[in-house]
VOGU-3710 file (C-alpha; in Angstrom, 3 decimals, decimal comma):
1> xxxxxxxxxx> -14,703/15,015/-19,837  -13,953/17,883/-22,218  -16,897/19,247/-24,214  -16,011/18,351/-27,817  -18,245/20,759/-29,706  -17,035/23,796/-27,799  -13,435/22,627/-28,128  -13,677/22,054/-31,866  -14,737/25,642/-32,323  -11,499/26,941/-30,900
11> xxxxxxxxxx> -8,993/24,221/-31,630  -7,881/22,171/-34,533  -9,125/18,595/-34,898  -5,627/17,312/-34,047  -5,500/19,380/-30,823  -8,877/18,079/-29,775  -7,913/14,490/-30,458  -4,734/14,902/-28,436  -6,755/16,333/-25,610  -9,226/13,477/-25,423
21> xxxxxxxxxx> -6,896/10,606/-26,239  -3,161/11,261/-26,275  -2,452/7,755/-27,383  -3,581/8,596/-30,922  -0,697/10,925/-31,596  2,064/9,562/-29,354  4,803/10,740/-31,711  3,623/14,362/-31,246  3,236/14,397/-27,451  4,160/17,734/-25,947
31> xxxxxxxxxx> 3,625/19,527/-22,635  0,997/21,967/-24,035  -1,268/19,166/-25,181  -0,893/17,397/-21,849  -1,595/20,552/-19,873  -4,663/21,208/-22,009  -5,948/17,705/-21,461  -5,561/17,787/-17,696  -6,895/21,348/-17,467  -10,092/20,183/-19,153
41> xxxxxxxxxx> -10,483/17,178/-16,841  -9,412/14,404/-19,213  -7,640/11,265/-18,018  -4,132/11,044/-19,443  -2,995/7,975/-21,233  -0,192/5,801/-19,838  2,117/7,023/-22,613  1,391/10,656/-21,858  2,224/10,249/-18,180  5,425/8,335/-18,926
51> xxxxxxxxxx> 6,498/10,992/-21,414  5,765/13,815/-18,933  7,755/12,272/-16,087  10,711/11,420/-18,373  10,737/14,879/-19,950  10,622/16,601/-16,573  13,382/14,433/-15,118  15,625/15,167/-18,105  14,875/18,925/-18,009  12,941/19,080/-21,262
61> xxxxxxxxxx> 9,862/20,173/-19,281  10,456/23,205/-17,092  9,511/23,771/-13,482  6,851/26,291/-14,391  5,262/23,868/-16,849  5,284/21,026/-14,357  3,824/23,420/-11,746  0,916/24,031/-14,095  0,394/20,257/-14,447  0,525/19,756/-10,658
71> xxxxxxxxxx> -2,122/22,376/-10,071  -4,335/21,178/-12,929  -4,171/17,581/-11,627  -4,753/18,788/-8,038  -7,950/20,567/-9,129  -9,228/18,119/-11,752  -8,167/14,909/-10,013  -6,475/11,732/-11,203  -7,881/8,274/-11,606  -6,639/5,077/-10,016
81> xxxxxxxxxx> -5,083/4,056/-13,315  -3,335/7,415/-13,734  -1,988/7,158/-10,168  -0,536/3,693/-10,773  1,018/4,850/-14,041  2,513/7,924/-12,410  4,010/5,671/-9,698  5,484/3,351/-12,313  6,949/6,257/-14,310  8,547/7,733/-11,142
91> xxxxxxxxxx> 9,765/4,341/-10,074  11,514/3,707/-13,388  12,914/7,208/-13,640  15,967/5,753/-11,866  17,404/2,489/-10,717  15,129/-0,209/-9,343  17,189/-2,330/-6,998  17,162/-6,130/-7,236  17,879/-7,813/-3,923  16,691/-11,266/-4,956
101> xxxxxxxxxx> 20,163/-12,695/-4,622  20,157/-11,922/-0,908  18,467/-14,470/1,383  15,167/-13,865/3,058  11,951/-11,979/2,281  12,838/-8,258/2,494  10,183/-6,215/4,310  10,059/-2,498/4,987  7,715/-0,155/6,823  6,625/3,358/5,888
111> xxxxxxxxxx> 4,853/5,967/7,998  3,078/8,985/6,526  4,623/11,105/9,290  3,602/12,477/12,642  4,734/14,103/15,862  6,994/12,026/18,071  6,818/9,230/15,465  10,002/7,413/16,347  8,570/3,950/15,560  11,135/3,047/12,867
121> xxxxxxxxxx> 13,993/3,275/15,378  12,895/0,384/17,624  10,883/-1,400/14,919  13,663/-1,994/12,347  16,148/-3,697/14,722  13,352/-5,747/16,344  12,271/-7,183/12,992  15,843/-7,740/11,870  16,661/-9,494/15,168  13,849/-11,904/14,404
131> xxxxxxxxxx> 15,432/-12,869/11,073  13,593/-10,731/8,539  15,846/-8,441/6,419  14,847/-4,770/6,590  16,063/-2,501/3,782  14,838/0,909/5,047  15,212/4,100/3,021  13,786/6,963/4,986  13,253/10,711/4,646  13,825/13,895/6,536
141> xxxxxxxxxx> 11,373/15,938/8,509  9,538/18,848/6,874  7,168/21,146/8,631  5,702/19,776/11,896  6,437/16,135/10,979  9,705/14,613/12,079  12,015/12,561/9,870  13,800/9,259/10,608  17,026/10,438/8,926  17,282/13,496/11,185
151> xxxxxxxxxx> 16,828/11,253/14,226  19,482/8,810/13,048  21,916/11,631/12,320  21,557/12,858/15,859  23,549/9,763/16,842  27,189/10,936/16,744  28,863/9,732/13,550  25,855/7,833/12,058  26,060/7,873/8,247  22,822/7,662/6,296
161> xxxxxxxxxx> 24,477/8,501/2,963  25,566/5,052/1,765  26,100/4,081/-1,810  24,000/1,362/-3,410  26,821/-1,155/-3,068  27,276/-0,214/0,603  23,460/-0,502/1,095  23,521/-4,051/-0,303  26,542/-5,033/1,775  25,092/-3,748/5,019
171> xxxxxxxxxx> 21,836/-5,608/4,385  23,668/-8,822/3,566  25,966/-8,568/6,622  23,527/-7,290/9,248  20,007/-7,936/7,942  19,291/-4,232/8,322  20,259/-0,974/6,650  19,034/2,560/7,412  19,762/5,172/4,758  18,329/8,130/2,851
181> xxxxxxxxxx> 17,207/8,282/-0,736  20,163/7,961/-3,102  20,538/9,896/-6,408  19,848/6,679/-8,290  16,469/6,000/-6,682  13,333/7,674/-8,103  15,009/10,934/-9,225  11,692/12,155/-10,633  10,242/12,043/-7,125  13,134/14,178/-5,789
191> xxxxxxxxxx> 12,281/16,929/-8,269  8,506/16,608/-7,943  8,525/16,579/-4,130  10,387/19,877/-3,987  8,051/21,430/-6,528  4,904/20,173/-4,776  6,087/21,737/-1,579  6,204/25,240/-3,096  3,100/24,998/-5,298  0,514/24,107/-2,590
201> xxxxxxxxxx> -0,057/20,651/-4,121  1,247/18,454/-1,280  -2,073/17,185/0,225  -3,230/15,282/-2,853  -3,553/11,523/-2,515  -2,351/10,539/-6,005  0,842/12,636/-5,546  1,363/11,379/-1,952  0,840/7,750/-2,954  3,057/7,844/-6,045
211> xxxxxxxxxx> 5,829/9,578/-4,150  5,814/7,063/-1,293  5,432/3,984/-3,379  7,923/4,875/-6,109  10,645/5,108/-3,478  9,601/2,019/-1,567  9,248/-0,162/-4,660  12,656/0,991/-5,891  14,525/-0,113/-2,772  14,248/-3,848/-3,511
221> xxxxxxxxxx> 11,556/-4,869/-1,032  9,375/-7,990/-1,256  6,629/-6,714/1,038  5,589/-3,529/2,843  3,774/-2,430/5,997  2,232/1,043/6,086  1,428/3,277/9,060  -1,044/5,901/7,854  -1,465/8,605/10,450  -4,842/10,227/11,079
231> xxxxxxxxxx> -5,620/13,257/13,183  -4,446/16,725/14,169  -0,758/15,974/13,804  -1,124/14,066/10,476  -1,379/15,183/6,901  -4,641/13,209/6,665  -6,740/14,679/9,456  -9,963/12,702/9,005  -10,564/8,979/9,004  -12,114/8,934/5,477
241> xxxxxxxxxx> -9,044/10,743/4,077  -6,683/8,404/5,888  -8,577/5,318/4,761  -8,590/6,512/1,153  -4,824/7,078/1,265  -4,191/3,758/2,951  -6,312/1,878/0,441  -4,530/3,619/-2,447  -1,095/2,760/-1,076  -2,055/-0,868/-0,421
251> xxxxxxxxxx> -3,582/-1,273/-3,870  -0,467/0,119/-5,539  1,723/-2,253/-3,604  -0,456/-5,213/-4,519  -0,595/-4,147/-8,167  3,198/-4,263/-8,266  3,238/-7,752/-6,780  4,292/-6,710/-3,262  2,133/-8,005/-0,395  1,117/-4,832/1,459
261> xxxxxxxxxx> -0,731/-4,226/4,730  -1,713/-0,810/6,145  -2,747/0,412/9,581  -4,575/3,697/10,174  -3,320/5,073/13,533  -4,206/7,934/15,805  -2,106/11,115/15,525  -4,155/13,538/17,598  -1,589/13,232/20,442  2,201/12,923/20,027
271> xxxxxxxxxx> 3,524/9,371/20,110  5,355/8,764/23,389  6,729/11,647/25,420  9,741/12,789/23,364  9,476/15,092/20,355  12,832/16,004/18,828  15,609/14,042/17,234  17,994/12,960/19,995  15,165/12,997/22,527  13,313/10,421/20,373
281> xxxxxxxxxx> 16,457/8,329/19,927  16,899/8,242/23,683  13,254/7,221/24,169  13,696/4,508/21,529  16,746/3,177/23,328  14,731/2,911/26,520  12,071/0,964/24,615  14,655/-1,435/23,172  16,013/-1,944/26,681  12,571/-3,105/27,798
291> xxxxxxxxxx> 10,794/0,028/29,030  7,142/-0,002/27,967  6,626/3,580/26,785  2,843/3,863/26,210  1,750/3,971/22,582  5,266/3,638/21,210  5,667/-0,081/21,967  1,992/-0,894/21,341  2,332/0,356/17,765  5,855/-1,023/17,354
301> xxxxxxxxxx> 4,780/-4,526/18,284  1,688/-4,453/15,996  3,724/-3,309/12,999  6,473/-5,788/13,843  3,967/-8,592/13,918  2,726/-7,612/10,428  6,277/-7,429/9,083  7,299/-10,791/10,562  4,182/-12,427/9,131  4,839/-10,968/5,651
311> xxxxxxxxxx> 8,506/-11,967/6,086  7,565/-15,608/6,515  8,921/-16,204/10,035  5,541/-15,960/11,839  2,290/-17,686/10,866  0,146/-14,795/12,001  0,710/-11,126/12,957  -0,200/-12,075/16,545  2,566/-14,712/16,618  4,929/-12,129/15,112
321> xxxxxxxxxx> 4,025/-9,718/17,882  5,030/-12,300/20,481  8,355/-12,930/18,662  9,039/-9,182/18,744  8,428/-8,987/22,442  10,852/-11,864/22,997  13,768/-10,215/21,223  13,236/-7,040/23,243  13,085/-9,004/26,498  16,274/-11,010/25,790
331> xxxxxxxxxx> 18,257/-8,002/24,563  18,711/-9,158/20,947  16,858/-6,161/19,482  19,001/-3,619/21,328  22,155/-5,528/20,325  21,024/-5,379/16,705  20,527/-1,617/16,983  24,012/-1,142/18,470  25,473/-3,278/15,695  23,894/-1,325/12,853
341> xxxxxxxxxx> 24,839/1,997/14,483  28,455/0,918/14,631  28,343/-0,552/11,096  27,147/2,779/9,709  29,819/4,868/11,488  27,870/5,779/14,618  29,181/5,729/18,162  27,373/2,952/20,062  28,628/4,415/23,386  26,094/7,260/22,887
351> xxxxxxxxxx> 23,298/4,686/23,097  24,817/2,741/26,003  24,976/5,906/28,094  22,429/8,405/26,737  23,002/10,791/29,675  26,443/11,692/28,240  25,029/13,092/24,994  27,207/16,090/24,035  24,735/18,176/22,019  21,648/18,346/24,242
361> xxxxxxxxxx> 20,163/21,862/24,215  19,585/23,795/27,464  16,389/22,765/29,284  13,525/24,939/30,415  10,697/23,456/32,474  7,088/24,402/31,716  4,549/24,420/34,564  0,763/24,393/34,792  -0,918/27,667/35,573  -2,603/28,498/38,844
371> xxxxxxxxxx> -5,988/27,625/37,421  -5,024/24,185/36,044  -6,941/21,494/37,875  -8,269/17,999/37,203  -6,894/15,941/34,354  -5,163/16,489/31,014  -7,882/16,034/28,368  -5,824/16,753/25,237  -2,267/17,496/24,059  -2,583/18,854/20,552
381> xxxxxxxxxx> -0,077/17,088/18,333  -0,024/19,778/15,655  0,786/22,576/18,139  3,531/20,468/19,778  4,973/19,536/16,359  5,045/23,143/15,168  6,593/24,303/18,434  9,282/21,593/18,257  10,249/22,971/14,865  10,640/26,427/16,368
391> xxxxxxxxxx> 13,003/25,063/19,048  15,338/24,042/16,241  14,331/20,354/16,080  12,836/20,665/12,596  12,893/22,705/9,433  10,479/24,878/7,553  12,575/24,599/4,371  14,758/21,716/3,257  17,852/23,809/3,568  17,264/24,753/7,213
401> xxxxxxxxxx> 19,782/23,315/9,733  18,490/21,010/12,503  19,555/21,143/16,131  19,839/17,439/17,096  19,427/18,150/20,812  16,390/20,450/20,567  12,787/19,429/21,181  10,113/18,935/23,828  9,629/16,261/26,460  6,038/15,826/27,670
411> xxxxxxxxxx> 5,760/14,912/31,368  1,926/14,975/31,256  -0,279/13,388/28,636  -4,001/12,801/28,361  -5,236/11,108/31,503  -2,534/12,591/33,742  -3,763/14,246/36,880  -2,725/17,918/37,046  -2,611/20,670/39,660  -1,281/24,243/39,778
421> xxxxxxxxxx> 2,463/24,491/39,381  2,861/20,899/38,159  5,562/20,342/35,536  3,879/19,711/32,184  6,835/19,538/29,848  10,485/20,394/29,362  11,669/22,533/26,466  15,099/21,955/24,963  16,435/24,802/22,761  19,425/27,039/22,092
431> xxxxxxxxxx> 17,063/29,819/21,104  17,057/31,477/24,494  15,316/34,652/23,288  12,338/32,628/22,111  11,862/30,622/25,316  8,860/32,581/26,712  7,007/32,340/23,347  7,823/28,616/23,072  6,656/27,941/26,646  3,366/29,703/25,974
441> xxxxxxxxxx> 2,919/27,645/22,801  3,412/24,378/24,612  0,935/25,367/27,366  -1,606/26,241/24,667  -1,427/22,627/23,423  -2,879/21,388/26,730  -6,550/21,231/27,613  -7,708/20,330/31,104  -10,984/19,063/32,513  -12,516/17,729/35,717
451> xxxxxxxxxx> -13,046/14,139/34,545  -10,318/11,706/33,545  -10,744/11,091/29,790  -11,207/7,612/28,380  -8,120/6,460/26,563  -8,378/7,130/22,788  -7,611/4,053/20,719  -4,235/4,202/18,988  -5,106/1,588/16,314  -8,013/2,750/14,166
461> xxxxxxxxx> -8,265/0,302/11,284  -6,336/-2,387/9,461  -6,333/-2,081/5,634  -5,550/-4,856/3,160  -5,856/-5,128/-0,606  -9,202/-6,939/-0,484  -10,864/-5,682/2,635  -10,452/-3,560/5,708  -10,682/-4,898/9,185
//
């Protein structure tokens, strides 16, 4: 709290009152008073937060003023109540979709991002094939973390830029729609996200939570499943951080009347073997055709079970998991994926014959050194993710182009036996001059040892609104 006697010596009574309780003078709210309050560690009123978000969205508050607020909040912190109000203000900065006229309980999934995290690609058609509508609005990759939209756009012709009316129509017709954030949805988040990225205020749970939930709540969902990554390749690198974020997200969802379940999952090692946009689509297709890619399908089935239970077609998550396995085994999930690809302008032939992909980058194999013996102990997800970006598979800035056929395929993962000259990975890139540096970076992600390591658990903790389990 601010120290009133010191403050009164340098400010007028009115300024002090605004600092400690902005509700008292709501007609005189302005950015200076709000910045002063947050600088001094005061909790902002609901009205102050709503005013700030609205003024920034309309342009009445400048980028440099909002940057000052972001840093003040980052340093001083925000309460649970402030976080929920910020989420609500960002949510209602644009259109909040109403899908209640469409049949079924609409359920979506959100991941906090990781390396090789292709889970949405098999998950969404699996859940839709089981009869639960999935309205999925996803994002692009930034930094070492990949984005679902970039993966989808690596499918020739796939259109993620649908209008709201097209979004509703696709969901009604196919029970599934896969798009990016539209201009109508949470415009405040669009502006704030870009500003956070250049003001060193990204890793702050109130900002992360309000950004995620404002978009998800705006898309018309009835329930939500969250995959909160934890580890070297995640934004939350420790379990306490990941649990705090997961609990915050779940509590926001529940506060808005949306049943929400979260899972904290391991992101020390890339998910699956493919890292890169088309490479991950191809791996997802193999999963939907019945191949059991380790980790990918384990997590997919767990999240599918949660979504099907929330969607009312399965009595328990375990029963939902069994339903998900059935629609993969009988081909219905892959058929659903082909259908939505075609419905959104993509070429389904690219998925039926992935070997004919026209934009795959040149391949360069990476081999173990002469001293490599024993077993792979670790494959550092952060190093692999950063290297994949350098191949052209990701972007350091939002404006950077993405090479859909670039990336890394891991032939060896923790537990694999290794010997000198063994192929560890394959690099895909058009950046031929950078190949030696990229190969060295991939090798540096590997650590070897004499003993075969025990498998690290993928699923760390389930988080609900009332308790964790």
